[in-house]
C-alpha positions, -999 to +999 in steps of 0.1 A: +282+131+100+265+123+133+248+157+134+235+152+098+221+118+105+206+127+139+171+136+126+167+100+114+180+084+147+146+074+161+137+057+128+171+039+127+168+029+163+135+013+156+142-002+122+180-004+124+189-028+097+211-032+066+198-031+031+192-066+017+181-082-016+146-094-011+130-125-027+101-105-040+084-071-039+072-053-008+038-037-011+029-009+013-003+011+016+004+048+022-024+069+035-027+105+047-050+109+077-072+140+080-071+158+114-098+159+140-109+191+157-119+197+193-154+210+188-158+216+226-130+241+227-140+277+237-120+292+208-125+295+170-111+280+148-113+248+168-078+235+176-068+201+163-069+171+186-038+151+193-032+128+163-044+092+169-044+082+132-081+071+133-096+096+110-106+096+073-078+091+048-074+119+022-045+104+002-043+067-005-014+052-025-005+015-030+033+014-034+051-017-046+089-018-045+107-047-063+142-060-056+155-045-089+144-010-079+113-009-100+086+009-080+049+012-090+025+035-073-012+033-076-033+063-065-067+053-051-091+083-051-105+088-016-141+086-029-136+052-046-166+030-040-155-003-025-166-033-004-152-024+030-145-057+049-170-061+077-188-029+069-203-033+034-200-009+005-188+027+010-161+052+001-126+038+008-116+068+028-141+057+055-123+023+060-098+035+086-124+050+109-145+019+107-118-006+115-083+009+115-055+005+091-061-033+088-096-026+074-081+000+050-056-026+038-084-051+034-104-026+013-074-019-009-068-057-014-105-063-022-104-035-048-071-044-065-065-081-057-030-071-046-017-085-013-007-056+009+023-064+032+022-033+055+007+001+060+021+036+068-004+062+080+008+098+077-005+128+097-015+161+081+019+175+091+040+148+073+042+163+038+047+198+052+076+187+074+092+165+047+090+193+022+106+217+046+134+191+053+139+188+015+144+225+012+112+230-007+101+215-040+100+231-075+072+221-098+047+235-123+014+247-109-012+242-136-037+268-125-043+296-100-054+282-067-072+304-041-091+289-012-095+298+025-108+275+052-106+292+086-120+261+105-094+238+089-067+265+091-061+260+054-052+290+033-041+285-004-029+313-027-009+300-056-004+313-091-001+292-122+034+286-134+067+270-123+076+279-088+094+267-056+069+256-029+076+259+008+062+233+032+030+253+038+025+260+001+031+223-008+004+213+018-021+237+001-012+224-033-018+188-023-051+195-004-067+218-030-100+204-044-119+234-057-117+226-094-140+207-118-121+174-112-124+173-074-105+144-060-092+132-094-076+166-099-060+163-065-046+128-073-030+143-104-014+170-083-002+144-057+015+125-085+031+157-099+044+166-064+058+131-058+075+132-092+092+166-084+102+154-050+118+122-063+136+141-090+151+163-063+162+136-039+178+115-067+203+144-072+235+134-052+238+171-042+206+166-021+214+133-004+225+151+027+189+161+032+176+125+034+181+120+071+161+151+078+133+139+055+133+105+070+130+120+105+102+143+094+081+114+081+089+092+111+077+119+135+044+120+117+038+083+109+021+052+123+032+020+106+035-018+111+065-021+088+089-048+100+127-046+100+128-072+073+105-051+051+124-019+057+157-038+048+141-050+016+128-015+007+163+000+014+178-027-009+153-018-036+161+019-033+199+013-035+192-006-068+181+027-082+144+035-079+125+037-112+091+050-103+059+047-124+027+062-112-008+050-119-044+059-109-074+036-104-093+039-137-130+047-136-157+073-137-176+097-114-206+081-098-236+093-078-230+109-044-195+122-052-182+086-057-155+073-080-166+040-096-136+018-106-135+003-141-129-032-129-117-046-162-092-018-168-080-020-132-075-057-135-054-052-166-034-024-149-027-046-119-018-076-140+007-056-160+023-036-132+017-051-097+018-089-102+051-105-093+056-133-119+075-153-093+049-150-066+030-183-061+002-164-043-012-154-077-016-191-088-048-211-085-044-238-059-066-269-057-065-288-023-078-324-023-081-346+008-072-382-001-062-396+033-060-368+057-082-361+089-116-346+083-114-308+078-077-308+067-084-294+032-104-265+047-077-258+073-050-257+046-071-234+025-075-210+055-038-212+061-028-204+025-053-175+023-039-162+056-005-161+038-019-141+009-030-167-016-060-154-034-073-184-055-075-215-032-103-240-037-112-273-021-120-303-043-129-339-039-106-367-050-102-405-047-094-418-013-062-436-004-033-439+021-007-419+001+014-392+017+009-355+008+020-345-028+023-312-046+024-309-083+023-280-108+039-245-112+063-235-085+055-266-065+088-264-045+080-228-034+045-237-024+058-268-004+075-243+020+041-227+028+023-260+031+050-272+054+049-310+047+047-334+018+068-338-014+069-325-049+060-350-076+054-349-114+018-358-120-014-346-135-032-320-115-068-309-112-081-294-145-080-256-144-056-255-114-020-243-116-011-263-085-027-294-070-021-304-033-032-339-024-034-343+013-023-377+026-019-396+058+010-374+069-012-344+073-012-329+108-045-334+126-048-297+134 
């Protein structure tokens, strides 16, 4: 048993924790990073530089795991045109080089409106190594694939039909773009591959392969996942993962871009990625009635830092009352505000929750 589990030991040593039932979903942004090549090397093809996870991102998937095992995955085409925080409009795959994984997370949040809890960047070798650890993956290849890139050390030669792919073949299948659909075709192949891989690992006869697969990914990953988040993800997995895959709806735009259909995306997110028990999706009105100057703005900043997306500051009548919270999930929101009491009262028109800041509000 120790020998079987040993490939996963570094991961378990870092995240060693027991599965737990989480209060809500965990949303992780998964992204595959393209390699960089040493253009000063005296040999051709140029060798790859040591992976520092600062390159462009080829594959971008927003994965949300809920406590009951429901898992939704949203593929974001690498050429999706987005407002990159601090850098203006551009393709989302350029977010990571501009500002690191936090900027990539911010771009995904801006696009979808979904709060991202953590990221996991995967090197080029991750899928090849994981597929090898899984013993290969059997899937249907929709068309013949032939492509050679000596500089990128990528050689693809696959025939249409059902076949068992090795790690190297799986990498070629996932990276192939030379069809009429470009990146959208590749997204479809990524989803086909993930579906086939999940089908394989769900089979109890293959569970012994899981430590090796975990170890393969861990050796090729940079992440800010916390132990609590890993515990929640393990708990969701033990509940029996039921995976549904989606793609950002849209159309091809100029310059090889993918232009998201914002209305369709909003509906997709609302139906599949909104936790009905998450107060961060509610509209919050903050009113200063007897608090120090600037208190409403400070609370707005605090709540937005916690992931609340619809917080506004409003004016109200002055008084000496203590802080009160009224509306939907007021008790849950009280925990994030940190002071005050829940009361039954009319709130601001159009707001799900109203926070009236009183004389008990901290000065800073």
